All heavy atoms as an XYZ file, in Angstrom:
877
protein
N       0.862     -1.170      0.033
C      -0.011      0.001      0.030
C       0.905      1.292      0.005
O       0.588      2.258     -0.683
C      -0.916     -0.039      1.194
C      -2.087      1.044      1.281
C      -2.878      0.980      0.047
C      -2.820      0.847      2.511
N       1.993      1.204      0.741
C       2.853      2.419      0.804
C       3.474      2.722     -0.560
O       3.438      3.855     -0.969
C       3.916      2.156      1.804
C       4.827      3.294      2.067
C       5.861      3.203      3.170
N       6.720      2.053      2.795
C       7.099      1.106      3.584
N       6.703      1.105      4.790
N       7.992      0.160      3.207
N       3.817      1.648     -1.303
C       4.380      1.839     -2.676
C       3.331      2.445     -3.545
O       3.582      3.359     -4.264
C       4.925      0.566     -3.257
O       5.921      0.089     -2.374
C       5.432      0.656     -4.625
N       2.118      1.941     -3.515
C       0.989      2.470     -4.321
C       0.835      3.932     -4.068
O       0.564      4.713     -4.919
C      -0.263      1.611     -4.107
N       0.793      4.259     -2.719
C       0.521      5.644     -2.404
C       1.689      6.543     -2.819
O       1.453      7.710     -3.133
C       0.393      5.797     -0.883
C      -0.941      5.159     -0.388
C      -0.999      5.067      1.137
O       0.028      4.989      1.824
N      -2.252      4.953      1.631
N       2.892      6.039     -2.960
C       4.002      6.855     -3.350
C       4.003      7.279     -4.867
O       4.679      8.093     -5.311
C       5.371      6.192     -3.095
O       5.533      5.087     -3.987
N       2.988      6.587     -5.580
C       2.806      7.028     -7.064
C       2.186      8.301     -7.216
O       2.112      8.867     -8.280
C       1.989      5.910     -7.756
O       0.687      5.962     -7.190
C       2.627      4.592     -7.663
N       1.591      8.874     -6.118
C       0.960     10.121     -6.237
C      -0.554      9.993     -6.590
O      -1.257     11.022     -6.743
N      -1.064      8.783     -6.694
C      -2.438      8.594     -7.046
C      -3.158      8.463     -5.729
O      -2.710      7.755     -4.813
C      -2.605      7.253     -7.824
C      -2.012      7.364     -9.145
C      -2.983      7.163    -10.196
N      -2.376      7.371    -11.429
C      -3.010      7.694    -12.524
N      -4.290      8.055    -12.390
N      -2.526      7.858    -13.702
N      -4.356      9.105     -5.637
C      -5.185      9.040     -4.505
C      -6.063      7.788     -4.526
O      -6.051      6.968     -5.490
N      -6.727      7.607     -3.581
C      -7.895      6.569     -3.444
C      -7.385      5.145     -3.778
O      -7.904      4.416     -4.533
C      -9.042      6.898     -4.414
C      -9.701      8.240     -3.936
C     -10.911      8.545     -4.772
O     -11.622      7.522     -5.164
O     -11.187      9.701     -5.015
N      -6.273      4.743     -3.056
C      -5.708      3.391     -3.151
C      -6.586      2.582     -2.118
O      -6.588      2.889     -0.948
C      -4.313      3.300     -2.889
C      -3.539      4.272     -3.790
C      -3.754      1.858     -2.913
C      -3.196      3.868     -5.130
N      -7.209      1.445     -2.587
C      -7.993      0.766     -1.647
C      -7.647     -0.669     -1.621
O      -7.013     -1.246     -2.517
C      -9.517      0.716     -2.038
C     -10.149      2.127     -1.992
O      -9.874      2.842     -1.016
O     -10.884      2.424     -2.829
N      -7.889     -1.333     -0.441
C      -7.661     -2.736     -0.280
C      -9.048     -3.364      0.094
O      -9.740     -2.785      0.960
C      -6.645     -3.013      0.886
C      -6.550     -4.517      1.102
C      -5.301     -2.410      0.541
N      -9.440     -4.419     -0.631
C     -10.702     -5.069     -0.319
C     -10.481     -6.435      0.368
O      -9.656     -7.235     -0.007
C     -11.451     -5.336     -1.596
C     -12.858     -5.975     -1.398
C     -13.897     -5.251     -0.935
C     -12.949     -7.420     -1.588
C     -15.086     -5.881     -0.739
C     -14.202     -7.980     -1.420
C     -15.205     -7.188     -0.977
O     -16.460     -7.818     -0.728
N     -11.095     -6.580      1.431
C     -10.933     -7.778      2.347
C     -11.996     -8.779      2.284
O     -12.106     -9.711      3.040
C     -10.538     -7.441      3.729
S      -9.027     -6.489      3.884
N     -13.011     -8.608      1.452
C     -14.132     -9.552      1.255
C     -15.224     -9.543      2.228
O     -15.906    -10.559      2.408
N     -15.451     -8.467      2.895
C     -16.554     -8.488      3.922
C     -17.859     -8.653      3.292
O     -18.798     -9.053      4.094
N     -18.117     -8.319      2.133
C     -19.476     -8.341      1.521
C     -19.621     -9.529      0.396
O     -20.506     -9.390     -0.387
C     -19.813     -7.047      0.950
C     -19.995     -5.960      2.006
O     -20.463     -6.281      3.127
N     -19.505     -4.791      1.768
N     -18.813    -10.532      0.550
C     -18.934    -11.665     -0.371
C     -18.599    -11.268     -1.835
O     -18.062    -10.205     -2.127
N     -18.983    -12.119     -2.717
C     -18.789    -11.955     -4.211
C     -19.447    -10.742     -4.688
O     -18.865    -10.051     -5.466
C     -19.200    -13.216     -4.993
C     -19.021    -13.031     -6.413
C     -18.316    -14.487     -4.593
N     -20.638    -10.474     -4.273
C     -21.419     -9.245     -4.778
C     -20.536     -8.087     -4.375
O     -20.459     -7.117     -5.196
C     -22.845     -9.205     -4.217
C     -23.689    -10.321     -4.829
C     -25.102    -10.160     -4.350
O     -25.522     -9.103     -3.739
O     -25.848    -11.212     -4.505
N     -20.148     -7.896     -3.096
C     -19.353     -6.881     -2.695
C     -18.043     -6.693     -3.465
O     -17.618     -5.570     -3.782
N     -17.431     -7.804     -3.784
C     -16.179     -7.775     -4.613
C     -16.453     -7.200     -6.016
O     -15.711     -6.347     -6.396
C     -15.587     -9.190     -4.654
C     -14.356     -9.374     -5.510
C     -13.167     -8.544     -5.044
C     -13.920    -10.805     -5.601
N     -17.544     -7.721     -6.594
C     -17.921     -7.182     -7.957
C     -18.153     -5.745     -7.865
O     -17.699     -4.932     -8.718
C     -19.079     -8.037     -8.550
C     -18.610     -9.458     -8.878
C     -19.564     -7.393     -9.744
C     -19.693    -10.328     -9.247
N     -19.006     -5.319     -6.885
C     -19.293     -3.839     -6.698
C     -18.041     -3.065     -6.595
O     -17.905     -2.005     -7.190
C     -20.266     -3.667     -5.524
C     -21.553     -4.219     -5.762
O     -21.978     -4.453     -6.874
O     -22.269     -4.276     -4.717
N     -17.046     -3.531     -5.749
C     -15.716     -2.810     -5.614
C     -15.018     -2.773     -6.904
O     -14.524     -1.686     -7.239
C     -15.001     -3.501     -4.494
O     -15.759     -3.400     -3.326
C     -13.683     -2.804     -4.203
N     -14.835     -3.901     -7.569
C     -14.043     -3.964     -8.760
C     -14.678     -2.987     -9.884
O     -13.880     -2.352    -10.552
C     -13.944     -5.433     -9.344
C     -13.164     -6.286     -8.412
C     -13.432     -5.438    -10.799
C     -13.161     -7.747     -8.731
N     -15.948     -2.866     -9.922
C     -16.525     -2.071    -10.976
C     -16.186     -0.556    -10.786
O     -16.349      0.137    -11.648
C     -18.021     -2.223    -10.933
C     -18.548     -3.488    -11.533
C     -20.030     -3.677    -11.519
O     -20.692     -3.285    -10.435
O     -20.640     -4.231    -12.413
N     -15.833     -0.197     -9.628
C     -15.461      1.216     -9.333
C     -13.976      1.489     -9.561
O     -13.570      2.624     -9.395
C     -15.731      1.597     -7.812
O     -14.867      0.887     -6.988
C     -17.189      1.265     -7.518
N     -13.179      0.544     -9.856
C     -11.753      0.704     -9.941
C     -11.265      1.173    -11.305
O     -11.840      0.938    -12.336
C     -10.995     -0.659     -9.644
C     -11.255     -1.329     -8.359
C     -10.550     -2.626     -8.285
C     -10.769     -0.373     -7.213
N     -10.131      1.934    -11.246
C      -9.435      2.298    -12.542
C      -8.500      1.172    -12.930
O      -8.118      0.953    -14.069
C      -8.612      3.573    -12.364
C      -9.545      4.732    -12.091
O     -10.633      4.864    -12.759
O      -9.163      5.580    -11.229
N      -8.038      0.432    -11.920
C      -7.045     -0.650    -12.103
C      -7.112     -1.599    -10.897
O      -7.164     -1.125     -9.773
C      -5.588     -0.146    -12.216
C      -4.440     -1.141    -12.256
C      -4.424     -1.815    -13.593
C      -3.152     -0.424    -11.900
N      -7.084     -2.934    -11.123
C      -6.867     -3.925    -10.112
C      -5.531     -4.556    -10.186
O      -5.087     -4.910    -11.259
C      -7.989     -4.959    -10.189
C      -7.874     -6.146     -9.292
C      -8.209     -5.650     -7.817
C      -8.700     -7.335     -9.656
N      -4.902     -4.591     -8.966
C      -3.661     -5.418     -8.937
C      -3.963     -6.597     -8.101
O      -4.415     -6.515     -6.999
C      -2.490     -4.539     -8.237
C      -2.231     -3.250     -9.102
C      -1.292     -5.378     -8.046
C      -1.182     -2.343     -8.464
N      -3.750     -7.792     -8.674
C      -4.155     -9.015     -8.079
C      -3.314    -10.210     -8.439
O      -2.820    -10.218     -9.554
C      -5.677     -9.284     -8.564
O      -6.053    -10.645     -8.086
N      -3.239    -11.212     -7.603
C      -2.647    -12.449     -8.039
C      -3.466    -13.133     -9.063
O      -4.633    -12.670     -9.245
C      -2.500    -13.285     -6.767
C      -3.417    -12.690     -5.817
C      -3.636    -11.231     -6.211
N      -2.999    -14.188     -9.655
C      -3.821    -14.969    -10.595
C      -4.937    -15.669     -9.763
O      -4.765    -16.627     -9.149
C      -2.886    -15.958    -11.259
C      -3.677    -16.889    -12.229
O      -4.755    -16.569    -12.643
O      -3.116    -17.965    -12.471
N      -6.098    -14.959     -9.675
C      -7.140    -15.395     -8.802
C      -8.494    -14.874     -9.263
O      -8.608    -14.231    -10.318
C      -6.932    -14.895     -7.392
O      -6.914    -13.437     -7.365
N      -9.540    -15.238     -8.593
C     -10.895    -14.825     -8.982
C     -11.064    -13.318     -9.229
O     -11.639    -12.942    -10.279
C     -11.975    -15.333     -7.992
C     -13.318    -14.778     -8.191
C     -12.009    -16.863     -7.993
N     -10.553    -12.373     -8.341
C     -10.728    -10.968     -8.575
C     -10.070    -10.610     -9.951
O     -10.606     -9.797    -10.575
C      -9.981    -10.382     -7.379
C     -10.041    -11.382     -6.306
C      -9.937    -12.707     -6.995
N      -8.975    -11.221    -10.290
C      -8.333    -10.827    -11.645
C      -9.238    -11.264    -12.764
O      -9.481    -10.446    -13.638
C      -6.976    -11.580    -11.735
N      -9.835    -12.365    -12.708
C     -10.638    -12.897    -13.728
C     -12.011    -12.046    -13.838
O     -12.435    -11.752    -14.895
C     -10.937    -14.412    -13.592
C      -9.731    -15.196    -13.821
N      -9.332    -15.638    -15.048
C      -8.835    -15.673    -12.978
C      -8.209    -16.404    -14.990
N      -7.865    -16.389    -13.609
N     -12.512    -11.605    -12.635
C     -13.673    -10.851    -12.635
C     -13.424     -9.457    -13.237
O     -14.180     -9.002    -14.025
C     -14.218    -10.663    -11.150
C     -14.922    -11.815    -10.544
C     -15.203    -11.543     -9.044
C     -16.200    -12.143    -11.326
N     -12.246     -8.866    -12.818
C     -11.937     -7.601    -13.374
C     -11.864     -7.635    -14.946
O     -12.293     -6.780    -15.675
C     -10.655     -7.013    -12.837
N     -11.176     -8.667    -15.418
C     -11.029     -8.882    -16.815
C     -12.408     -8.976    -17.498
O     -12.642     -8.401    -18.594
C     -10.189    -10.138    -17.138
O     -10.007    -10.251    -18.479
N     -13.251     -9.754    -16.897
C     -14.690     -9.917    -17.512
C     -15.473     -8.583    -17.473
O     -16.298     -8.406    -18.335
C     -15.368    -11.030    -16.748
N     -15.091     -7.759    -16.505
C     -15.884     -6.465    -16.334
C     -15.095     -5.379    -17.195
O     -15.435     -4.170    -17.052
C     -15.941     -6.069    -14.865
C     -16.777     -6.948    -14.065
C     -16.616     -6.684    -12.541
C     -18.208     -6.844    -14.415
N     -14.018     -5.757    -17.929
C     -13.233     -4.770    -18.732
C     -12.602     -3.732    -17.887
O     -12.411     -2.561    -18.258
C     -14.135     -4.071    -19.841
C     -14.514     -5.102    -20.896
O     -13.689     -5.841    -21.312
N     -15.771     -5.057    -21.219
N     -12.181     -4.159    -16.692
C     -11.345     -3.214    -15.790
C      -9.902     -3.636    -16.014
O      -9.561     -4.844    -15.988
C     -11.745     -3.530    -14.321
C     -13.226     -3.190    -14.097
C     -10.852     -2.672    -13.474
C     -13.737     -1.827    -14.293
N      -9.038     -2.706    -16.283
C      -7.621     -3.055    -16.423
C      -7.142     -3.781    -15.180
O      -7.419     -3.479    -14.047
C      -6.918     -1.712    -16.500
C      -7.958     -0.814    -17.041
C      -9.226     -1.304    -16.383
N      -6.329     -4.871    -15.300
C      -5.839     -5.629    -14.245
C      -4.347     -5.945    -14.443
O      -3.883     -6.270    -15.579
C      -6.718     -6.906    -14.066
C      -6.759     -7.703    -15.217
C      -6.253     -7.652    -12.788
N      -3.568     -5.744    -13.414
C      -2.219     -6.162    -13.382
C      -2.211     -7.471    -12.605
O      -2.439     -7.511    -11.370
C      -1.335     -5.096    -12.648
C       0.142     -5.466    -12.470
C       0.890     -5.606    -13.916
C       0.886     -4.332    -11.683
N      -1.955     -8.585    -13.243
C      -2.015     -9.874    -12.719
C      -0.555    -10.432    -12.288
O       0.280    -10.410    -13.115
C      -2.586    -10.933    -13.576
C      -2.653    -12.306    -12.886
C      -4.013    -10.483    -13.987
N      -0.403    -10.698    -10.992
C       0.931    -11.225    -10.624
C       0.976    -12.802    -10.606
O       0.133    -13.443    -10.044
C       1.084    -10.772     -9.116
C       0.882     -9.374     -8.734
C       1.039     -9.150     -7.226
C       1.781     -8.505     -9.532
N       1.755    -13.216    -11.544
C       1.845    -14.698    -11.611
C       3.105    -15.127    -10.814
O       4.210    -14.687    -11.095
C       2.072    -15.113    -13.084
C       0.882    -14.970    -13.958
C       0.619    -13.822    -14.597
C      -0.151    -15.954    -13.954
C      -0.599    -13.666    -15.399
C      -1.198    -15.831    -14.652
C      -1.480    -14.713    -15.416
N       2.870    -15.944     -9.830
C       3.917    -16.449     -8.963
C       4.137    -17.975     -9.302
O       4.898    -18.327    -10.146
C       3.678    -16.158     -7.512
O       2.433    -16.746     -7.087
C       3.690    -14.724     -7.184
N       3.428    -18.782     -8.650
C       3.551    -20.215     -8.880
C       2.725    -20.719    -10.060
O       2.815    -21.881    -10.459
C       3.087    -20.954     -7.636
O       1.787    -20.707     -7.237
N       1.909    -19.851    -10.630
C       1.166    -20.185    -11.809
C       1.710    -19.473    -13.051
O       2.626    -18.762    -12.851
C      -0.346    -19.830    -11.697
O      -0.508    -18.412    -11.472
C      -0.999    -20.548    -10.499
N       1.073    -19.659    -14.186
C       1.558    -19.078    -15.376
C       0.412    -18.941    -16.424
O      -0.453    -19.803    -16.440
C       2.698    -19.886    -16.028
O       3.062    -19.461    -17.284
N       0.437    -17.853    -17.219
C      -0.582    -17.745    -18.198
C      -0.485    -18.892    -19.206
O      -1.361    -19.212    -19.874
C      -0.366    -16.390    -18.850
C       0.980    -15.972    -18.422
C       1.278    -16.725    -17.190
N       0.696    -19.535    -19.300
C       0.912    -20.662    -20.172
C      -0.044    -21.819    -19.893
O      -0.165    -22.831    -20.657
C       2.387    -21.069    -20.267
C       3.277    -19.955    -20.825
C       4.736    -20.420    -20.709
C       2.889    -19.673    -22.224
N      -0.557    -21.872    -18.672
C      -1.413    -22.969    -18.287
C      -2.717    -22.985    -19.055
O      -3.506    -23.937    -19.013
C      -1.681    -23.021    -16.696
C      -0.504    -23.319    -15.873
C      -0.817    -23.024    -14.362
C      -0.109    -24.700    -16.091
N      -2.996    -21.852    -19.680
C      -4.259    -21.741    -20.458
C      -5.424    -21.098    -19.956
O      -6.454    -21.025    -20.538
N      -5.346    -20.638    -18.667
C      -6.404    -19.893    -18.088
C      -6.525    -18.439    -18.231
O      -7.386    -17.727    -17.882
C      -6.477    -20.209    -16.477
C      -6.510    -21.640    -16.192
C      -5.439    -22.302    -15.500
C      -7.673    -22.423    -16.514
C      -5.470    -23.589    -15.133
C      -7.680    -23.794    -16.137
C      -6.601    -24.371    -15.535
N      -5.418    -17.882    -18.890
C      -5.268    -16.506    -19.011
C      -4.539    -16.147    -20.377
O      -3.691    -16.965    -20.821
C      -4.382    -15.930    -17.887
C      -4.478    -14.480    -17.693
C      -3.547    -13.609    -18.075
C      -5.507    -13.708    -17.040
N      -3.951    -12.308    -17.764
C      -5.175    -12.436    -17.053
C      -6.760    -14.037    -16.496
C      -5.956    -11.419    -16.582
C      -7.512    -13.050    -15.952
C      -7.122    -11.682    -16.076
N      -4.897    -15.198    -21.026
C      -4.282    -14.736    -22.277
C      -2.785    -14.347    -22.130
O      -2.498    -13.410    -21.411
C      -5.140    -13.650    -22.910
C      -4.595    -13.182    -24.275
O      -3.514    -13.544    -24.681
N      -5.376    -12.388    -24.929
N      -1.963    -15.126    -22.806
C      -0.490    -14.883    -22.623
C      -0.062    -13.629    -23.305
O       0.972    -13.044    -22.918
C       0.324    -16.081    -23.291
O      -0.011    -16.165    -24.604
C       0.135    -17.330    -22.562
N      -0.838    -13.086    -24.226
C      -0.433    -11.824    -24.937
C      -1.056    -10.612    -24.283
O      -0.861     -9.448    -24.730
C      -0.951    -11.889    -26.326
C      -0.321    -13.040    -27.126
C       1.260    -12.985    -27.223
O       1.741    -11.836    -27.506
O       1.820    -14.028    -27.023
N      -1.810    -10.708    -23.204
C      -2.585     -9.656    -22.574
C      -1.607     -8.667    -21.914
O      -0.675     -9.094    -21.269
C      -3.512    -10.318    -21.549
C      -4.414     -9.397    -20.943
C      -5.257    -10.162    -19.977
N      -6.041     -9.258    -19.259
C      -5.627     -8.397    -18.312
N      -4.369     -8.425    -18.018
N      -6.394     -7.616    -17.738
N      -1.937     -7.447    -21.975
C      -1.184     -6.370    -21.286
C      -1.464     -6.549    -19.758
O      -2.630     -6.933    -19.416
C      -1.661     -4.980    -21.613
C      -1.059     -4.438    -22.874
C      -1.404     -3.027    -23.048
C      -0.554     -2.286    -23.928
N      -0.948     -0.913    -24.072
N      -0.505     -6.471    -18.885
C      -0.750     -6.502    -17.471
C      -0.363     -7.841    -16.874
O      -0.732     -8.069    -15.722
N       0.388     -8.662    -17.589
C       0.781     -9.907    -17.050
C       2.184     -9.613    -16.404
O       3.019     -9.060    -17.067
C       1.031    -10.980    -18.030
C      -0.289    -11.511    -18.656
O      -1.342    -11.310    -18.120
N      -0.211    -12.159    -19.776
N       2.358     -9.889    -15.024
C       3.509     -9.602    -14.390
C       4.152    -10.779    -13.778
O       3.461    -11.555    -12.942
C       3.304     -8.555    -13.314
C       4.556     -8.179    -12.598
C       5.269     -7.030    -12.894
C       5.008     -8.807    -11.500
C       6.437     -6.587    -12.344
C       6.184     -8.510    -10.820
C       6.901     -7.419    -11.308
O       8.047     -7.000    -10.637
N       5.369    -11.176    -14.120
C       6.076    -12.338    -13.521
C       7.459    -11.943    -13.370
O       8.099    -11.180    -14.202
C       5.991    -13.505    -14.488
C       4.639    -14.069    -14.698
S       4.710    -15.559    -15.662
C       5.019    -15.007    -17.309
N       8.118    -12.403    -12.254
C       9.517    -12.308    -12.057
C      10.196    -13.074    -13.097
O       9.811    -14.341    -13.358
C       9.910    -12.821    -10.636
C      11.368    -12.786    -10.404
C       9.225    -11.916     -9.590
N      11.181    -12.568    -13.839
C      11.841    -13.334    -14.900
C      12.867    -14.292    -14.312
O      13.319    -14.112    -13.207
C      12.407    -12.360    -15.949
O      13.376    -11.603    -15.281
N      13.230    -15.227    -15.126
C      14.270    -16.178    -14.744
C      13.797    -17.158    -13.635
O      14.614    -17.530    -12.803
N      12.597    -17.638    -13.706
C      12.049    -18.617    -12.762
C      11.764    -19.844    -13.558
O      10.719    -20.028    -14.002
C      10.796    -18.161    -11.955
C      10.315    -19.086    -10.941
C      11.171    -16.741    -11.264
N      12.753    -20.713    -13.689
C      12.590    -21.929    -14.569
C      11.610    -22.947    -13.888
O      11.096    -23.784    -14.783
C      14.006    -22.536    -14.644
C      14.663    -22.019    -13.394
C      14.054    -20.696    -13.095
N      11.258    -22.921    -12.713
C      10.395    -23.905    -12.127
C       8.901    -23.550    -12.225
O       8.035    -24.342    -11.889
C      10.827    -24.195    -10.619
S      10.782    -22.641     -9.679
N       8.637    -22.396    -12.818
C       7.236    -21.958    -12.972
C       6.579    -22.578    -14.102
O       7.294    -22.572    -15.177
C       7.167    -20.408    -13.047
C       5.725    -19.961    -13.247
C       5.610    -18.481    -13.607
N       6.229    -17.625    -12.674
C       7.196    -16.694    -12.972
N       7.704    -16.704    -14.198
N       7.659    -15.971    -12.042
N       5.383    -23.063    -14.151
C       4.524    -23.128    -12.979
C       4.807    -24.401    -12.149
O       5.066    -25.448    -12.727
C       3.140    -23.283    -13.678
C       3.406    -23.945    -15.038
C       4.833    -23.568    -15.406
N       4.652    -24.231    -10.918
C       4.913    -25.384    -10.017
C       3.501    -25.842     -9.492
O       3.468    -27.024     -8.917
C       5.758    -25.045     -8.825
S       5.283    -23.713     -7.747
N       2.497    -25.088     -9.713
C       1.155    -25.509     -9.244
C       0.160    -25.001    -10.327
O       0.291    -23.960    -10.871
C       0.753    -24.864     -7.944
C       1.617    -25.164     -6.827
N       1.522    -26.422     -6.118
C       2.631    -24.627     -6.266
C       2.360    -26.511     -5.183
N       3.093    -25.411     -5.195
N      -0.813    -25.823    -10.623
C      -1.877    -25.403    -11.566
C      -2.797    -24.344    -11.070
O      -3.263    -23.481    -11.870
C      -2.670    -26.643    -12.119
C      -3.480    -26.218    -13.357
C      -3.493    -27.324    -11.066
C      -4.065    -27.446    -14.137
N      -3.113    -24.313     -9.771
C      -3.958    -23.342     -9.259
C      -3.330    -22.543     -8.172
O      -3.994    -22.038     -7.217
C      -5.246    -23.968     -8.698
C      -6.113    -24.597     -9.736
N      -6.692    -23.913    -10.761
C      -6.402    -25.983     -9.968
C      -7.319    -24.774    -11.515
N      -7.167    -25.967    -11.126
N      -2.031    -22.453     -8.106
C      -1.325    -21.728     -7.112
C      -0.968    -22.700     -5.900
O      -1.721    -23.666     -5.715
N       0.063    -22.410     -5.254
C       0.415    -23.348     -4.151
C       0.801    -22.602     -2.921
O       1.069    -21.404     -2.940
N       0.779    -23.320     -1.802
C       1.061    -22.678     -0.580
C       2.471    -22.830     -0.124
O       2.954    -22.304      0.889
C       0.124    -23.202      0.571
O       0.244    -24.612      0.613
N       3.222    -23.788     -0.826
C       4.662    -23.929     -0.509
C       5.445    -24.121     -1.804
O       4.969    -24.485     -2.808
C       4.814    -25.249      0.319
O       4.458    -26.448     -0.349
N       6.656    -23.732     -1.720
C       7.639    -23.791     -2.847
C       8.301    -25.171     -2.871
O       9.014    -25.462     -1.903
C       8.572    -22.603     -2.702
S       9.857    -22.671     -4.000
N       8.226    -25.871     -3.947
C       8.807    -27.138     -4.072
C      10.390    -27.018     -4.115
O      11.101    -27.838     -3.722
C       8.425    -27.808     -5.390
C       7.252    -26.944     -5.808
C       7.204    -25.609     -5.117
N      10.921    -25.926     -4.505
C      12.360    -25.605     -4.516
C      12.852    -24.900     -3.199
O      14.052    -24.765     -3.056
C      12.669    -24.692     -5.706
C      12.218    -25.206     -7.102
C      12.993    -26.438     -7.503
O      14.146    -26.569     -7.259
N      12.239    -27.430     -8.093
N      11.976    -24.537     -2.338
C      12.289    -23.897     -1.080
C      12.983    -22.475     -1.340
O      13.774    -22.092     -0.523
C      13.090    -24.782     -0.143
C      12.301    -25.848      0.398
O      11.099    -25.758      0.688
N      12.824    -27.051      0.408
N      12.655    -21.899     -2.431
C      13.348    -20.558     -2.746
C      12.303    -19.448     -2.735
O      12.642    -18.351     -2.372
C      14.090    -20.558     -4.054
O      13.095    -20.707     -5.087
C      15.108    -21.616     -4.159
N      11.099    -19.702     -3.123
C       9.962    -18.783     -3.342
C      10.431    -17.567     -4.138
O       9.950    -16.429     -3.985
C       9.479    -18.434     -1.989
C       8.788    -19.470     -1.221
C       7.976    -19.140     -0.020
O       7.868    -17.874      0.206
O       7.505    -19.907      0.638
N      11.324    -17.704     -5.035
C      11.873    -16.695     -5.906
C      10.828    -15.957     -6.689
O      10.864    -14.727     -6.916
C      13.024    -17.068     -6.703
C      13.674    -15.939     -7.483
C      12.590    -18.067     -7.842
C      14.368    -14.919     -6.491
N       9.755    -16.739     -7.186
C       8.640    -16.198     -7.853
C       7.905    -15.194     -7.060
O       7.177    -14.306     -7.588
C       7.751    -17.302     -8.440
S       6.943    -18.243     -7.213
N       7.817    -15.256     -5.711
C       7.199    -14.398     -4.789
C       8.188    -13.318     -4.302
O       7.879    -12.085     -4.352
C       6.518    -15.046     -3.705
C       5.414    -15.997     -4.087
C       4.902    -16.736     -2.830
N       3.714    -17.611     -3.195
C       3.777    -18.924     -3.458
N       4.929    -19.516     -3.474
N       2.744    -19.551     -3.743
N       9.298    -13.781     -3.823
C      10.240    -12.843     -3.201
C      10.946    -11.942     -4.149
O      11.438    -10.928     -3.804
C      11.272    -13.663     -2.391
C      10.747    -14.310     -1.090
C      11.757    -15.131     -0.447
C      11.143    -15.802      0.835
N      12.095    -16.581      1.513
N      10.881    -12.284     -5.457
C      11.506    -11.490     -6.415
C      10.644    -10.395     -6.916
O      11.087     -9.568     -7.730
N       9.419    -10.330     -6.452
C       8.556     -9.138     -6.881
C       9.018     -7.905     -6.119
O       9.080     -7.896     -4.919
C       7.121     -9.516     -6.456
C       6.507    -10.675     -7.269
C       6.143     -8.194     -6.740
C       5.225    -11.186     -6.805
N       9.240     -6.883     -6.950
C       9.681     -5.594     -6.382
C       8.592     -4.644     -6.460
O       8.047     -4.311     -7.569
C      10.909     -5.050     -7.128
C      12.187     -5.984     -7.076
C      13.260     -5.422     -7.953
C      12.622     -6.202     -5.713
N       8.124     -4.102     -5.256
C       7.024     -3.165     -5.373
C       7.127     -1.998     -6.334
O       6.287     -1.576     -7.056
C       6.917     -2.655     -3.920
C       7.458     -3.766     -3.200
C       8.614     -4.391     -3.956
N       8.387     -1.506     -6.412
C       8.638     -0.425     -7.347
C       8.258     -0.781     -8.849
O       7.657     -0.032     -9.529
C      10.117      0.090     -7.296
C      10.432      1.178     -8.244
C      10.054      2.505     -7.958
C      11.125      0.989     -9.440
C      10.318      3.489     -8.825
C      11.397      1.986    -10.251
C      11.010      3.287     -9.957
O      11.297      4.272    -10.892
N       8.633     -1.980     -9.179
C       8.334     -2.504    -10.581
C       6.833     -2.669    -10.757
O       6.380     -2.487    -11.809
C       9.122     -3.853    -10.842
C      10.522     -3.600    -11.006
N      11.393     -4.649    -10.840
C      11.324     -2.596    -11.281
C      12.674     -4.242    -11.038
N      12.646     -2.917    -11.240
N       6.199     -3.121     -9.671
C       4.715     -3.246     -9.690
C       4.105     -1.815    -10.001
O       3.153     -1.718    -10.767
C       4.105     -3.812     -8.500
C       4.388     -5.345     -8.235
C       3.713     -5.763     -6.903
C       3.784     -6.132     -9.327
N       4.630     -0.899     -9.246
C       4.025      0.416     -9.413
C       4.294      0.974    -10.858
O       3.364      1.591    -11.451
C       4.702      1.441     -8.373
N       5.528      0.686    -11.405
C       5.800      1.131    -12.773
C       4.855      0.500    -13.781
O       4.271      1.138    -14.623
C       7.203      0.699    -13.138
C       8.216      1.735    -12.580
C       9.630      1.232    -13.085
O       9.824      0.057    -13.345
O      10.458      2.103    -13.175
N       4.638     -0.891    -13.590
C       3.750     -1.638    -14.414
C       2.317     -1.091    -14.335
O       1.578     -0.957    -15.312
C       3.767     -3.083    -14.113
O       5.049     -3.613    -14.387
N       1.921     -0.793    -13.095
C       0.501     -0.250    -12.843
C       0.356      1.147    -13.567
O      -0.726      1.373    -14.264
C       0.269     -0.114    -11.446
N       1.398      1.926    -13.471
C       1.253      3.262    -14.118
C       1.239      3.145    -15.599
O       0.554      3.932    -16.275
C       2.490      4.188    -13.662
C       2.465      4.448    -12.112
S       0.941      5.307    -11.558
C       1.352      6.865    -12.041
N       1.923      2.209    -16.218
C       1.941      1.956    -17.618
C       0.580      1.590    -18.090
O       0.066      2.036    -19.085
C       2.929      0.810    -17.937
C       4.182      1.199    -18.488
C       5.038      0.069    -18.887
O       4.585     -0.926    -19.531
O       6.276      0.044    -18.459
N      -0.088      0.718    -17.317
C      -1.494      0.267    -17.628
C      -2.488      1.432    -17.640
O      -3.427      1.480    -18.320
C      -1.926     -0.883    -16.779
C      -1.337     -2.226    -17.067
C      -1.792     -3.256    -16.037
C      -1.864     -2.641    -18.458
N      -2.216      2.322    -16.667
C      -3.101      3.428    -16.516
C      -2.796      4.550    -17.522
O      -3.511      5.516    -17.625
C      -2.978      4.048    -15.107
C      -3.604      3.159    -14.010
C      -3.283      3.779    -12.625
C      -5.095      3.070    -14.220
N      -1.666      4.398    -18.216
C      -1.333      5.351    -19.218
C      -0.801      6.696    -18.647
O      -0.910      7.741    -19.291
N      -0.159      6.581    -17.497
C       0.488      7.806    -16.958
C       1.831      7.592    -16.407
O       2.424      6.503    -16.437
C      -0.373      8.397    -15.785
O      -0.937      7.399    -14.975
C-alpha cells in the first residue's frame, strides 16, 4: 500500500471480502485498475473490462487460463520452475520462493502506471 501511495495517485483501496462476491464485484466495478494475483478477482476484473495487473507467482498464463499476450501480465523473470502449481500453491517445491520474493514493489508500481497510461 505504501508503494502504491508513493505513485501520487489517491484513493488506493484494499478489499478484504466483507461483503462476499457481490461486494467484490461492486468494488471492482469502481476501480481504474486492479492489482491481483492470478485469482478470482483478476478474472472478474477482466470480465468487467477493468484493467488488471496480474501477478503470476507459482502459476503461469501458459497453463491456458489467461491470455498470454494480454497487457498486465507480471512475472519475475528467470524462474525456470514456474509453473509449479496449476492453481497456485502454498509452499515452494524448490524452497526458494523466488517467484514471490523476487517481486519488487517499485516494478509493480511502474507496471501499474503503464497500464493506466500515466
